[in-house]
N, C-alpha and C positions, 0 to 999 in steps of 0.2 A: 691423715688417717693411717692407722696401724696397717702395715702391709699383710699382716697375718689374719686380718678380720675375715670371718666367714659370714656371708650374707645369706640368711634363710628366709624364703618366702613366708609371709604371714598368712596362714590358712586356718580354717575353722578348727582343725584338730589341735592347734596350739592355744586355743581360747576356751575358757570355761565361763559360764554365766551369760553368754550371748545366745540369742535364738536365731540370729541371722547375721550374715556378713556381706555387706554391699561393696562392690568394687567401684572406686571413684577414680577421677582423673589423676589423683596423686597417691592413692594407696587403697586401703580398705577401711570401711566404717562399720564397727560393731553396732548392732541394734539389739534392743531387749524385747522388741516385738517383731513378729514375722511380717513380711511385706504385705500379705493379704490383710492383716489386721491394721497396719498403718494406712492402707488405702481406704478403709471404711470410714475414717473421720480424720481429715487432714487439718485438724486444729493446730495452731501454731504452738500452743503450750505443750500439747501431747507430743508433737513432732520434736520439740526441743528436748523434753525430759527423757523420752524413751531412747534417744541417741546419746544421752549422758550415761556412761557405762558403769553405773553403780553395781558393784559386785562382779564386774567383768574383769578377768585377769588372764594374762599370758601364763601358761603353765608349761615349764620346760624341764627336761632332764639333761644334764650337761656337766662336763668338767670345767667349763669356762670360768676364768677368773675375772673377766671383764665383759660387760654387756653394754651395748649402745642401742638405743631405740629412738628413731626419728618419728615424731608425731606432729600432727597439725591440730591444735586445739581451736575450738570456736568458743569465744567468750562473749557474754552479754553485758552491756553497760546500759544504765538507765539514768539519763541526766536528771539531776536533782536528788538522786538516791545515793546512799553510801556505796562505795566501790565493792564489788563482790570479790571474795578471796580467790586467788589463783589456785587452780587444781593441783593436787599433790599425788604423786605416784609412790606407792609403798612396795618395797622389795622384801619378799619373804623367802628365806633360805631354810629349807627343811623345817618349816613350820614356825620360824622365828623372824620377827620384824628386824631387818638388818640395815635398811637404808631408806631414805626418803629424798625426793627431789621434785622439782618442777621444771617446766620448759618455758622459754621465751618465744616470742613470735606468735604465729597463728592468726586466725581471722577474728574480726570483731563485728558484732552486731549491736548497733546502737538503737535502742527502742525508745521512742517518744511516747510516754504514757498518756500524754494529753491527746494526741492525735491517733495513736495506735499504729503509726508508721514505723518502719525499721530500715536502717541503712546498713548494708553489709560491706565491710572493707576487708580485702584479702591481704594476708601476710604470709611470711615464709614459715616453713616447718621449723621446729626446734629439736634439739638433740638432748636426750636423757642419757646419762652415763653412770654406771656403777662399776667400780673397780675394787681390787683387793679381795675378791671372793675366795673362799677356801678351794685349794687345788685338789679336789676330789670329786667323785661323782655325787651329784646332789640334785634335789628338786628345787627349782626356782619358780616363784610366782611374782609377777609384776602386776599389782592391782592398779587399774586405771582410775583416774579421778571420777568421783561420783557426781561432780557438780559442773562438768563442762564436756561438751561434745569432743570426741577424740578420734581423729583419723590416724590410723597406723600406717606409716610410710615405709619404714625399713627396720629390720632387726639384724644386728651384727654382734657376733661373739668371737672370742679367740679360741674356741673349740666347738666341735659340732654339737647341735642340739637335736633332741627328739621330743615328741610330746610326752608329758608326764604319764606314765602308765596309769590306767584306771585302778583306783584303790577300792577296797571293799568298804567304802563309806556310803552312807545313805545320802540321797539328794533331797534337799529341802527347798521347795518352791513356795515363795512368799510374795503376796501382793499387798500393797498399802499405798499410803500417800507420800508426800515429801518427807515426812518423819521417817518412814521406812526407807526412802531413797537415801536419806542421810543429811537433810538440810541442817546446817550449822555445825555438823561434825567437821573436825579439822582435816581429816584424812580418810581414805576409803575403807581401811580396816578398822576404823573407829566408829562406823555407823552401827546402830544397835543390831541389825540383822547379821552383819559381818562378825561382830563380837560374839553374838549368841551362837552362830554357826561354828566358830572356833571352839567355844566352850563346850558345845554339844557334839563336836567331832563329826560334823556333817558338811557336805558340799552345798553351797548356797547358789540358788538361782533367784535373784532379787528383781521382782517386778514392782518395786516401790516406784510410783510415778507421781512426781510432784504436781499437785493440783488436779490429778486425773484419776483418783480412786473413786469412781462415780458409778460403779456397778454396770459398766459398759458390757454388753453381751460379747463383744469381740475379745475382751480381756478374759472372760470366763471360758470362751472357746479356746483361746490360747493356752490357758491353764489346763483345760481338758486334754489337749493334745501334747502337752509337755511331759515327758517321763519324769516321775518323781516318786519318792518313797514316803514323803511327808509333805503336807500342804497346809498353808495357813493364809487367811485373809483378814486384814485389819480394816474395819469398815467404820466410817463415820465422819471424820473431820471435814473432808472435802465436800461431802453431801450438805453439810451445814454452811460452810463458808462460801460455797458457790450458790447456795439457795436453789438447788437444781430440781428438787422434788418435794412433795408433801408426803405425809404419813401414809395416805391411801396408796400412793405409788411405791413407797419405800418397802413395805412388807412383802408384796408380791415380787418386787425386784430382787430382794435378798433371796427369797425362795428360788426364783429362776436362776440366779447366779450360782447358788449351791447345787441346784439340779444339774446344770450344765457341767460343773466340775465333776459331779458324781457320774456323769455319763462316761467319762474317761478314767476316773479313779473311784470305782464303786466301793472299795473297801479300804482305801488308803486313809490313814489317820488325817482328819481334816479339822483344823482348829480355827474357830471364829473368834477374833479378838476385837473387843469394843474399844472406844477411844480412851486415850489417856486424859488426864485432867488438863483442862484449858479454860481458865476463868472467863475469858471473853465470850465463850460460846456455851458454857454450862447450861444457862437458862435463857440466853438471848439468841434468837435465830440470826441467820445471815441475811444478806451477804456480808462477808468480811471485806475490809478495805484497809488501805494505808491510813495510819494515824498522822494527819497532816501537821498537827502541832509538834509531834516528835520529829517529823521530817524537817520542819523549820529549825529544829535544834540540832540537825545533823544525825538523827537517830532513826533507825528503821524499826517501826512497831506496827502492829495490826490492831484493829478494833472491829467490833460487831456493830452492824447498823440496823438490825431488825428490832422489832417491838416484842418484848416477852409476852404480851397479851395475845400475839398471833399464834401462840401454841394451840390455842383453842380452835383455830382454823386449820390445824394440821401441819403448821410449820415445824421444822425439825430443830431440835437442840441436842447437845451431846447427852444430856440426861435422858431425853426421850429415846434416843437411839440405843443407849445402853440397856434400858428397860426392854425395848422391843427385841433386841438381839438375844437377850437372855431368854425371853419367851419363845422366840423362833427356834433357837437351838434346843431348848428343853422339849419342845413339841416334836421336832424332827428326830431327836436322839432316842425317842421311844422306839423308833423303827430303824435307827442307824447308830449302832453301838460305837462306831468309830468316829462319830461327830462329837466335837468337844467345844466348850466355851471358856474363854478367859476374859475376865473383867479387866479393862484397861486401867482402872483405878488401882488394881493390884500391882501394876507395873510402875505407875507414877500417879500419885494422888495429891490431895490438897496439902498434906503435910510436907510432901516432897517439893511442891511448888514454893512453900515457905522457905525451905532450905536451899533448893536449887531452882530458882525461878526461870521461866522461859524467857530468854533475853529479848525476844521480839514479841512476846505474848502468845507465840504460836509454836515455835520450833525449839527443841531441846539443844543444849550445847553438848560438847563432847563428854563432860562428866555425867550429864544426864543420860546420854545415849548408853554409857557404860552401866549406869544403874538399871535402866530399862532392860538391857541385855542380860544382866546377871539375874534379875528377877524372872525374866522370861525363861531363862535356862533352868532355874530352880522349879518353875511351874511346869514347863513343857517337857524337859528332858530328864526330870526326876524319875527314879525307879518305877513309880506308879503314875507318872504323867502320861499325857497323850502321845508324846514322842519318845517314850522310853525305848531303849535298845532292845 
């Protein structure tokens, strides 16, 4: 180890995008939900994804030319399914992507999909190293992987660091599904919310939670209590592919979710985004499941298992949800001029699927994340858009 390294304790003021920082036996674990919210429903899926630090980054001001970060990732493996990609760390120097790296080691959780059991194996921390940085005072961000739990063990630099000073940038608080968390994007700054935040010149707090955008009241209360200048909620896909509710429950749940957000953000621009195009669930209800034929060929794909005829009994499809969200927001906007609606098909529609298909029939790849982000930026951050400066 370089004898000139300076070790800096990792504290909350060095992090952006996290709502809680838990001390562990080996370091600190960033969380995207506060402890009280995590305690309200200890579902394994939610526990996993909220601790995957999508949008969370170390933000430093320093002259350092070299940075080392010891981290302890936790990675999931699923026997019989293709291996999940290893998490990537993005280095941003004064707003520009300058380096990328991954770490070895870490813990492994092997999940048996047939029995629902999980085996946890402990491993050592890994070390991330970026060198050759400009020898001048600069702002550095290290974006943590959006797809694996990441404990932060130690931060070392060859010059002192301080937290990046607060900039006069607006804070954008966004909630959505695994698509918003960044599933299938190759790196953390390539997820569509991260790209849109960069293009829009705002600071992102990403509450995209894979499989868990289910109109949970504790999520709405978390958003109510989180300071933000701009708020958006992307609603739909998880409600369909988990088959968690019917139309009768959906409409009041949306109203209640928005009411709670408004309790803390009464006049903040609030954008409701409906689902992007997803052929398997456009007119077929959930639940969604793995396509076993594709798995047999070594490919990961999803399919819908519901009966389209069940829409008559209130089962939800993406088309039903888009129609209802448009009606709900139009009705509420009559008394709430800062409430806005964005049709997900304007971000990614049927013609986009023909050109850039969803690789697993559910999640966009990196190129599609970019397209969604650029279109969101043009709609939301345009001079007359809901998030206009």
